Residue, then its C-alpha position, 0 to 999 in steps of 0.5 A: m121698296d129699297i129707296t133710301r137717302p143714299l139711293l136718292n143721292t146716287f140718282i141725283e148725281q147720275r141725273r147731273k152727269d146726264g146734264a139735268s139741271d137742279a130744277y129738273i132734278n127737283r121735279n123728278l124727285a117730286l114725282l117720285h116722292k108723290m108716287l111713293s106717298l100715294l103707294a104708302e097710303g095703302q101700305p102703312a108699313l111702307n117707309v117713305p124717306k125724306f127727299p132732298k131738295l136741291k138749290e135752284p137758281d132765282a127766277r128769271k128776270g127781265f121779262c117784257t111787261f105789257a106797258k113796255l110792249y104797248t109803248e113800243l107798238p105802232e100807233r095803229l095797233r095800240t087800240l086793238v092790242l089794248f082791247l085784246y089785253t083788257t078783255r082777254c079776247r082772242k084776235g079771231e073773236a075780236r075780228k068777228l065783232d060788230w061795232s054796235q056790239l062794242i058801243g051798244r045799240r042806240a034806240 
């Protein structure tokens, strides 16, 4: 149980040399920290060091929104895609539906 801050720094540098991104290294460190924290619950004498958190890049931008996708669809697909999107129904489930199930039965 000789995990110290200098050892964690060595780990970080080695992971960077291996080509891991800072975000990926943060996930590695988070898992190790969780394991040590769980282990320390049963052993009060165990000292879990403060783990570093590396700077990660901002979240990616420019993802396609539903509205943008919808306007690019051919007219013949828009109704189906809008139904699937709003009901969260899968395509296979939607194909099994009968028209009367969608509009209700007439008395």
